[in-house]
C-alpha positions in Angstrom: 5.0 0.7 18.4 6.0 -2.8 17.7 8.8 -3.7 19.8 10.8 -7.1 19.1 11.8 -9.8 20.2 15.4 -10.3 20.2 15.6 -13.1 18.5 13.3 -12.2 16.3 14.4 -10.8 12.7 12.4 -8.0 10.7 12.2 -7.2 7.0 11.0 -4.4 5.4 10.5 -2.6 2.0 9.5 -0.1 0.1 8.2 0.5 -3.0 6.3 3.2 -5.3 3.3 1.2 -4.0 3.2 0.3 -1.2 5.3 -0.7 2.3 5.7 -4.4 3.8 6.6 -5.6 6.7 8.0 -9.4 8.1 8.4 -10.3 11.3 10.0 -14.3 11.7 10.6 -16.3 14.8 14.3 -17.5 15.5 13.7 -21.0 13.8 12.6 -19.1 10.2 8.5 -19.4 10.3 6.7 -15.6 9.2 5.0 -14.6 12.6 2.8 -11.4 11.1 3.5 -9.4 8.1 1.8 -6.2 7.2 1.5 -4.1 4.1 0.1 -0.6 3.8 -0.9 0.7 0.5 0.4 4.8 -0.3 -2.3 7.1 -1.2 -2.1 7.7 -5.0 -4.8 8.9 -7.8 -7.1 6.2 -8.4 -6.9 4.3 -5.2 -10.5 3.3 -4.6 -11.6 2.7 -1.0 -14.7 2.2 0.9 -16.4 5.2 1.5 -16.3 6.7 4.1 -13.1 5.2 5.3 -10.5 7.6 7.0 -6.9 6.1 8.4 -3.8 4.4 6.8 -4.5 1.8 4.0 -3.0 -1.1 5.7 -3.7 -4.9 5.5 -2.1 -7.5 8.9 -1.5 -11.1 9.2 -0.5 -12.8 12.5 0.6 -16.4 11.7 -0.6 -19.6 14.3 1.6 -22.7 14.2 1.2 -26.2 15.7 3.8 -27.9 18.7 4.7 -29.7 16.0 6.1 -26.8 13.5 2.9 -27.2 10.6 1.0 -23.8 10.4 -2.0 -23.7 12.7 -3.9 -20.7 11.5 -3.6 -17.5 9.5 -6.0 -14.2 11.2 -6.1 -11.8 8.8 -7.1 -7.6 9.0 -7.7 -5.3 6.4 -8.5 -1.5 5.7 -11.3 -2.7 3.0 -12.7 -5.9 3.8 -14.6 -8.0 6.8 -11.1 -9.2 9.3 -10.9 -13.6 8.5 -8.8 -16.3 9.8 -8.4 -19.3 8.1 -7.6 -22.4 10.1 -5.1 -25.5 9.0 -5.9 -29.1 9.2 -3.3 -31.9 8.2 -3.7 -35.6 6.9 
């Protein structure tokens, strides 16, 4: 179960394809997002996959508020991290 701090804002949406979730901090920065694909005919997954078809993103920020990195975990791709630098 996910526990949110009092000052965080949660937005959730569901449609015919997936359910989505975004968590924002008090300054409006996205802290995490997640989507879970619904089972449907023709959905292609890796052979032998069992479990939720979800992808999660976690966002990290520098002290000055700029985006530092985004870490991603997905049901169908290797985990990866994108780092940001500013000139």
